[in-house]
PLY file of the C-alpha trace (Angstrom):
ply
format ascii 1.0
element vertex 489
property float x
property float y
property float z
element edge 487
property int vertex1
property int vertex2
end_header
115.99 75.02 124.31
119.21 75.92 122.53
120.47 79.43 122.29
123.24 81.06 120.30
123.94 84.66 121.39
126.30 87.06 119.75
128.06 89.47 122.08
127.89 93.09 121.09
129.33 95.71 125.15
127.24 95.54 128.35
125.01 92.89 129.81
121.50 93.60 131.09
118.77 91.20 132.11
115.79 93.49 131.87
114.35 97.03 132.20
116.42 97.88 135.25
118.49 100.99 134.53
121.41 98.77 133.45
121.31 97.06 136.88
123.80 99.65 138.10
126.28 98.87 135.33
127.86 101.90 133.67
126.62 102.03 130.07
129.27 101.67 127.31
130.85 104.81 125.99
130.62 105.47 122.24
133.76 106.16 120.22
134.83 109.85 120.36
132.56 112.05 118.26
130.07 109.28 117.56
126.56 108.88 118.93
124.20 106.02 118.17
120.48 106.79 118.31
117.31 104.77 117.93
113.57 105.43 117.92
110.46 103.28 117.51
106.78 103.71 117.03
103.57 101.83 116.12
100.39 102.95 114.40
97.20 100.97 113.92
96.42 99.90 110.34
92.99 98.54 111.21
90.70 100.23 108.67
88.16 102.71 110.02
84.51 101.67 109.98
82.88 101.63 106.56
86.18 101.99 104.70
86.28 100.31 101.28
88.72 97.43 101.79
89.55 95.28 98.78
91.74 92.76 100.41
90.31 89.40 101.20
87.98 89.67 104.19
85.26 91.68 105.83
86.99 93.57 108.58
86.10 93.36 112.25
88.79 93.84 114.84
89.72 90.71 116.77
88.59 90.74 120.39
92.16 90.01 121.46
94.44 91.96 119.14
94.70 94.34 116.22
97.05 95.05 113.35
99.85 97.62 113.21
102.59 99.36 111.28
105.67 99.18 113.49
108.81 101.22 112.82
112.37 100.96 114.18
114.78 103.72 113.10
118.53 103.37 113.69
121.03 106.22 113.24
124.81 105.92 113.59
125.36 109.65 112.90
126.04 109.10 109.22
123.37 106.67 108.08
119.75 106.09 109.02
118.11 102.69 108.51
114.39 102.25 108.91
112.63 98.89 109.50
108.86 98.84 109.02
106.89 95.68 109.94
103.25 95.43 108.86
100.59 93.02 110.13
99.41 92.45 106.58
99.17 89.31 104.41
101.15 91.12 101.75
101.93 94.57 100.35
102.16 95.20 96.62
105.54 96.40 95.28
103.90 99.53 93.93
102.17 100.37 97.21
105.56 99.81 98.87
107.12 102.29 96.42
104.46 104.89 97.22
104.94 104.38 100.95
108.73 104.79 100.76
108.36 107.98 98.74
105.88 109.30 101.29
108.24 108.52 104.15
111.09 110.22 102.30
109.09 113.39 101.77
108.10 113.45 105.45
111.40 112.48 107.07
114.19 112.83 104.53
115.20 109.17 104.94
116.38 107.85 101.51
113.98 105.30 100.02
116.78 102.72 99.70
117.31 102.95 103.48
113.73 101.83 104.17
112.87 98.10 104.52
109.11 97.35 104.60
108.18 93.79 105.56
104.87 91.97 106.07
104.24 89.39 108.78
102.03 87.49 106.27
99.33 86.77 108.86
96.50 85.25 106.81
94.03 86.76 109.23
94.71 90.20 107.88
94.45 92.09 104.55
96.11 91.92 101.18
97.16 95.48 100.30
97.74 94.58 96.66
96.27 95.30 93.27
94.64 91.91 93.02
93.75 90.40 96.35
95.52 87.04 96.63
93.39 84.08 95.66
90.15 86.04 95.30
88.25 85.33 92.13
87.91 88.84 90.78
87.32 89.99 87.19
90.32 90.80 85.06
90.05 94.59 84.91
92.08 97.19 83.09
95.79 96.52 82.75
97.71 98.65 85.22
101.00 97.21 86.45
101.99 100.35 88.36
100.86 103.97 88.82
97.27 103.16 89.63
95.15 105.14 92.04
95.37 103.51 95.45
92.15 102.27 96.92
90.96 103.71 100.23
92.68 101.12 102.39
95.98 101.21 100.49
96.09 104.98 100.88
95.26 104.63 104.55
98.10 102.14 105.07
100.59 104.43 103.31
99.50 107.28 105.56
99.77 105.18 108.73
103.23 103.86 107.69
104.40 107.41 107.15
103.07 108.50 110.56
104.80 105.54 112.22
108.11 106.38 110.53
107.79 110.07 111.39
107.08 109.21 115.06
110.10 106.91 115.14
112.17 109.83 113.88
110.73 112.11 116.59
111.50 109.45 119.20
115.18 109.21 118.30
117.38 109.24 121.38
120.91 108.09 122.30
120.79 104.35 122.53
122.59 101.04 122.85
122.14 98.26 120.34
122.68 94.51 120.36
121.57 91.50 118.47
121.16 87.83 119.21
119.64 84.59 118.07
117.96 81.59 119.60
116.69 78.26 118.34
112.97 77.58 118.80
112.54 74.24 116.94
109.14 73.19 118.21
107.28 75.49 115.76
109.27 74.84 112.52
108.41 72.05 110.09
108.88 71.65 106.36
105.36 71.62 104.98
106.10 69.86 101.68
105.86 66.07 102.02
106.73 63.25 99.70
103.71 60.90 99.47
103.40 57.20 98.65
100.71 58.00 96.07
100.04 61.07 93.98
97.53 62.65 96.38
97.91 66.28 95.27
95.78 67.46 92.34
96.86 70.67 90.62
94.39 73.25 89.20
95.11 71.72 85.79
94.07 68.22 86.84
97.59 66.79 87.11
98.55 64.43 89.99
101.69 65.08 92.07
103.62 63.18 94.71
104.65 66.26 96.70
101.82 67.52 98.82
101.83 70.88 100.68
100.19 70.58 104.10
98.54 67.14 103.70
96.05 66.13 106.41
97.85 65.35 109.64
98.85 61.69 110.08
97.88 60.93 106.45
98.92 57.31 105.84
100.63 58.21 102.56
103.13 60.65 104.09
106.74 59.41 103.68
108.92 62.38 104.64
109.43 66.11 104.21
111.30 67.01 101.00
113.33 69.86 102.52
115.15 71.06 105.59
114.08 73.52 108.35
115.61 76.53 110.05
114.63 76.97 113.73
116.60 80.15 114.24
115.02 83.40 115.39
117.20 86.45 115.04
116.51 89.72 116.85
117.73 93.31 117.18
117.42 95.02 120.58
117.77 98.72 121.34
117.86 100.26 124.81
118.14 103.76 126.07
121.38 104.89 127.61
119.77 104.29 131.02
118.87 100.76 130.03
115.15 101.01 129.29
114.09 98.76 126.43
113.02 100.83 123.41
112.31 98.14 120.83
113.03 94.57 119.87
112.51 93.50 116.28
112.83 89.80 115.37
112.60 87.48 112.36
111.52 83.80 112.48
111.15 81.58 109.41
107.86 79.61 109.60
104.31 80.52 108.60
101.76 81.47 111.28
99.96 78.60 113.12
96.30 79.51 112.79
93.74 81.32 110.67
91.30 83.40 112.72
87.71 82.83 111.60
86.23 85.62 109.54
85.17 88.36 109.98
87.89 88.98 112.56
91.24 90.54 111.72
94.26 89.43 113.75
98.01 89.73 113.82
98.14 86.03 114.71
101.15 84.90 116.78
103.12 87.96 115.70
100.97 90.13 117.93
101.22 87.63 120.80
105.00 87.67 120.53
105.03 91.49 120.70
102.91 91.40 123.87
104.89 88.64 125.51
108.36 90.06 124.82
107.22 93.39 126.28
106.11 91.54 129.42
109.37 89.56 129.65
111.33 92.84 129.41
109.10 94.55 132.00
108.52 97.32 129.46
104.71 97.72 129.80
104.71 101.15 131.45
107.14 103.56 129.85
106.91 107.21 128.88
107.77 106.31 125.33
106.04 102.98 124.58
108.17 99.94 123.90
107.71 98.46 120.41
108.06 94.73 119.86
107.72 93.09 116.46
108.50 89.87 114.64
108.24 89.18 110.97
108.45 86.19 108.67
111.70 84.72 107.46
112.38 82.04 104.80
108.86 80.71 105.02
108.21 79.44 101.50
108.20 75.75 102.50
107.95 76.04 106.28
104.95 75.80 108.59
104.29 75.70 112.31
102.38 72.39 112.30
103.92 68.94 112.09
101.81 66.92 109.68
103.40 63.68 110.82
101.94 64.02 114.35
98.60 64.85 115.89
97.69 68.51 115.70
98.47 70.29 118.99
95.48 71.32 121.13
94.75 74.72 122.56
95.32 78.26 121.28
98.29 77.74 118.92
98.97 81.42 118.24
99.18 82.12 122.00
101.46 79.11 122.53
103.73 79.92 119.63
103.96 83.63 120.46
104.87 82.80 124.07
107.41 80.12 123.12
109.23 82.32 120.63
109.23 85.32 123.05
110.60 83.08 125.82
113.37 81.81 123.58
114.26 85.37 122.53
114.22 86.57 126.10
116.44 83.80 127.37
118.96 84.82 124.71
118.42 88.47 125.54
119.51 87.97 129.17
122.94 86.98 127.85
123.05 89.71 125.29
125.60 92.51 125.19
124.74 95.92 123.79
127.13 98.34 122.13
127.17 102.12 122.33
127.76 102.42 118.57
127.78 100.24 115.48
128.28 101.05 111.84
125.15 101.12 109.62
125.09 100.74 105.88
122.75 99.71 103.05
123.14 98.06 99.69
120.39 97.69 97.11
120.04 96.51 93.55
117.43 95.66 90.97
117.62 92.41 89.01
115.50 91.40 86.08
113.54 88.13 86.13
111.34 86.73 83.39
107.66 86.51 84.28
106.53 82.86 84.18
103.57 83.18 81.81
101.52 80.33 80.35
102.30 79.96 76.63
101.16 76.35 75.98
97.94 76.57 73.87
96.50 73.46 75.55
97.02 74.96 78.99
95.44 78.22 77.94
92.50 76.35 76.50
92.11 74.43 79.76
92.23 77.60 81.82
89.39 79.00 79.71
87.50 75.75 80.15
87.70 76.19 83.92
86.45 79.78 83.69
83.59 78.67 81.45
82.58 76.06 84.02
82.54 78.74 86.69
80.32 81.01 84.53
77.89 78.10 84.27
77.68 77.84 88.06
79.47 74.49 88.24
81.60 73.55 91.25
85.36 73.34 91.06
86.75 70.34 89.12
90.27 69.79 90.41
91.19 72.23 93.13
89.29 74.76 95.24
91.57 77.59 94.02
91.49 76.67 90.32
89.44 79.75 89.24
91.99 82.08 90.84
94.75 80.26 88.92
92.85 80.35 85.66
92.17 84.07 86.01
95.80 84.77 86.85
96.93 82.97 83.68
95.08 85.51 81.54
95.82 88.45 83.83
99.54 87.86 83.62
99.37 87.52 79.80
97.36 90.70 79.52
98.76 92.91 82.24
102.22 91.77 83.38
105.47 92.81 81.66
107.53 89.96 80.24
110.45 90.95 82.48
110.06 92.07 86.07
112.29 94.44 88.01
112.91 92.88 91.39
114.40 94.98 94.21
116.81 93.31 96.60
118.11 95.04 99.70
120.55 94.42 102.56
121.16 96.38 105.76
124.35 96.25 107.77
124.03 96.68 111.54
127.55 96.18 112.78
128.38 92.53 112.27
124.74 91.61 111.50
123.13 91.72 108.06
119.37 91.89 107.36
118.19 90.94 103.85
114.89 91.84 102.17
113.51 89.65 99.37
110.01 90.27 97.92
109.06 86.55 97.72
108.17 83.72 100.04
111.71 82.41 100.07
112.39 78.68 100.45
114.44 77.66 103.43
117.24 76.11 101.34
117.97 79.53 99.82
117.95 81.16 103.24
120.28 78.57 104.81
122.67 78.87 101.82
122.80 82.70 102.06
123.43 82.51 105.82
126.19 79.94 105.39
127.95 81.93 102.65
127.42 85.40 104.15
130.60 87.27 105.27
128.76 88.59 108.34
128.74 86.95 111.77
124.95 86.91 111.64
122.54 87.14 108.67
118.80 86.83 108.41
116.30 87.13 105.58
112.87 88.72 105.64
110.47 87.34 103.07
107.68 89.39 101.52
109.77 92.53 101.96
109.44 95.52 99.58
106.83 93.66 97.57
105.09 90.33 97.06
105.80 88.22 93.93
104.78 84.73 95.13
106.82 81.70 96.13
110.51 81.27 95.35
111.23 77.54 95.04
114.73 76.35 94.22
115.24 74.68 90.87
115.40 71.29 92.59
112.08 71.91 94.29
110.54 72.97 91.01
111.46 69.49 89.68
109.57 67.90 92.61
106.42 69.93 91.95
103.84 70.82 94.58
101.58 73.78 95.32
104.39 76.39 95.65
105.66 75.58 92.12
102.34 75.95 90.30
102.53 78.49 87.47
100.75 81.84 87.48
99.50 82.33 91.07
101.87 80.39 93.35
104.97 80.87 91.19
105.22 83.89 88.94
108.85 84.11 87.82
111.36 81.96 85.96
112.38 78.71 87.56
116.03 79.86 87.97
114.96 82.92 90.03
116.07 81.57 93.40
119.59 80.91 92.04
119.84 84.39 90.59
118.51 86.09 93.69
120.86 84.20 96.01
123.88 85.24 93.86
122.84 88.88 93.89
122.13 88.91 97.61
125.62 87.55 98.27
127.00 90.33 96.02
125.19 92.90 98.16
126.54 91.37 101.35
130.02 91.39 99.92
129.62 95.06 99.03
128.56 95.84 102.61
131.52 93.94 104.07
134.17 95.96 102.21
0 1
1 2
2 3
3 4
4 5
5 6
6 7
8 9
9 10
10 11
11 12
12 13
13 14
14 15
15 16
16 17
17 18
18 19
19 20
20 21
21 22
22 23
23 24
24 25
25 26
26 27
27 28
28 29
29 30
30 31
31 32
32 33
33 34
34 35
35 36
36 37
37 38
38 39
39 40
40 41
41 42
42 43
43 44
44 45
45 46
46 47
47 48
48 49
49 50
50 51
51 52
52 53
53 54
54 55
55 56
56 57
57 58
58 59
59 60
60 61
61 62
62 63
63 64
64 65
65 66
66 67
67 68
68 69
69 70
70 71
71 72
72 73
73 74
74 75
75 76
76 77
77 78
78 79
79 80
80 81
81 82
82 83
83 84
84 85
85 86
86 87
87 88
88 89
89 90
90 91
91 92
92 93
93 94
94 95
95 96
96 97
97 98
98 99
99 100
100 101
101 102
102 103
103 104
104 105
105 106
106 107
107 108
108 109
109 110
110 111
111 112
112 113
113 114
114 115
115 116
116 117
117 118
118 119
119 120
120 121
121 122
122 123
123 124
124 125
125 126
126 127
127 128
128 129
129 130
130 131
131 132
132 133
133 134
134 135
135 136
136 137
137 138
138 139
139 140
140 141
141 142
142 143
143 144
144 145
145 146
146 147
147 148
148 149
149 150
150 151
151 152
152 153
153 154
154 155
155 156
156 157
157 158
158 159
159 160
160 161
161 162
162 163
163 164
164 165
165 166
166 167
167 168
168 169
169 170
170 171
171 172
172 173
173 174
174 175
175 176
176 177
177 178
178 179
179 180
180 181
181 182
182 183
183 184
184 185
185 186
186 187
187 188
188 189
189 190
190 191
191 192
192 193
193 194
194 195
195 196
196 197
197 198
198 199
199 200
200 201
201 202
202 203
203 204
204 205
205 206
206 207
207 208
208 209
209 210
210 211
211 212
212 213
213 214
214 215
215 216
216 217
217 218
218 219
219 220
220 221
221 222
222 223
223 224
224 225
225 226
226 227
227 228
228 229
229 230
230 231
231 232
232 233
233 234
234 235
235 236
236 237
237 238
238 239
239 240
240 241
241 242
242 243
243 244
244 245
245 246
246 247
247 248
248 249
249 250
250 251
251 252
252 253
253 254
254 255
255 256
256 257
257 258
258 259
259 260
260 261
261 262
262 263
263 264
264 265
265 266
266 267
267 268
268 269
269 270
270 271
271 272
272 273
273 274
274 275
275 276
276 277
277 278
278 279
279 280
280 281
281 282
282 283
283 284
284 285
285 286
286 287
287 288
288 289
289 290
290 291
291 292
292 293
293 294
294 295
295 296
296 297
297 298
298 299
299 300
300 301
301 302
302 303
303 304
304 305
305 306
306 307
307 308
308 309
309 310
310 311
311 312
312 313
313 314
314 315
315 316
316 317
317 318
318 319
319 320
320 321
321 322
322 323
323 324
324 325
325 326
326 327
327 328
328 329
329 330
330 331
331 332
332 333
333 334
334 335
335 336
336 337
337 338
338 339
339 340
340 341
341 342
342 343
343 344
344 345
345 346
346 347
347 348
348 349
349 350
350 351
351 352
352 353
353 354
354 355
355 356
356 357
357 358
358 359
359 360
360 361
361 362
362 363
363 364
364 365
365 366
366 367
367 368
368 369
369 370
370 371
371 372
372 373
373 374
374 375
375 376
376 377
377 378
378 379
379 380
380 381
381 382
382 383
383 384
384 385
385 386
386 387
387 388
388 389
389 390
390 391
391 392
392 393
393 394
394 395
395 396
396 397
397 398
398 399
399 400
400 401
401 402
402 403
403 404
404 405
405 406
406 407
407 408
408 409
409 410
410 411
411 412
412 413
413 414
414 415
415 416
416 417
417 418
418 419
419 420
420 421
421 422
422 423
423 424
424 425
425 426
426 427
427 428
428 429
429 430
430 431
431 432
432 433
433 434
434 435
435 436
436 437
437 438
438 439
439 440
440 441
441 442
442 443
443 444
444 445
445 446
446 447
447 448
448 449
449 450
450 451
451 452
452 453
453 454
454 455
455 456
456 457
457 458
458 459
459 460
460 461
461 462
462 463
463 464
464 465
465 466
466 467
467 468
468 469
469 470
470 471
471 472
472 473
473 474
474 475
475 476
476 477
477 478
478 479
479 480
480 481
481 482
482 483
483 484
484 485
485 486
486 487
487 488
């Protein structure tokens, strides 16, 4: 295992009252504080949930809204991590406004990210790939359904509790490489084995069957780096550890169970490693998804691993983080700051009459009770073609956000960002460490680079997979770097 750790004031190897080491002294007149909290977002029995699955709690874990609040005396930054598949940009807006009313934290200082576990719920207007009727056109300002309102309430309670739990603290950050769970999931094939919803054949196949004889090679790189923020009390007790790791989850839990997947396992394991199970104020561990757009946890060029993959992955990532944590230095104070902007991107709507006619043909087949013709998700794509034409604006306002935590930067992008974009941002960033959270502050689909658009593949398919102009990744990267430059002044 390889580890890269960034030093930030005093070393500690666990929950051990600083091992007798005198904690660092903050600069005169400055106090750093932190607080964390978690609230269940498992819907109560009989609640109307429009989000992808019938809900029964997993026998082994549940789903949560986890909050980490940082305060340098001038600026408060709030991280919220949700065990949801995705959260609509409008529901995110409502949640931030609710938190602001309850706590006074400015909405631009709140970063809300989803883990993207597919064993959870879509808290969105239209639930993922479900085949649902095209209803009235409401882009924003709709009445939240019961579950969305419940999630907003629980997020607000979690944030308010984190505020109540604020105490003088030490902070550090580090990173480790955990390469055994990161693989590019887009493969170049010898033959055109991938069929699109429109009946076209493609040579780039997302998640082909393992050991498929046509696999040549992945068409993109990987990023094995997990980055984490750690906060401890002045006495050395772990308060929270929030991490970000690029790849998708390893396993879907069979319905009707709801699960946080490996993200929940990581939280449990890192708490155990830090000996933080029994504390007056509970320790909060969380990990969310990074530049996941073309990354997965399964190597399609080898036999699928046996055993409980979410348990294995959660343990391995927690172990890597803990090994880096033991070398970590915490500081008594760091500067916090935030930068945010809104860019405009064209919605990628179908305008070709032939493609519109074909989408209607697929819907007509469905109404006749016929099975799918090209792809099992083709009806969802066909419906989305007409929903976007009817309901979506031609130009979308996309919120981009960056937090500064000393010499670390955290970036929020409301897409499933491709790893090339993430690596480029990290390489060009003026900060010593930078990480990107995908599906943060909204969910607008995949964000392929222009080169990956040329190759094709599932993540590039118009309407449902990819919903914005093909140059979006280039524009977003440029604006994120502007934000990072602003924070570094």
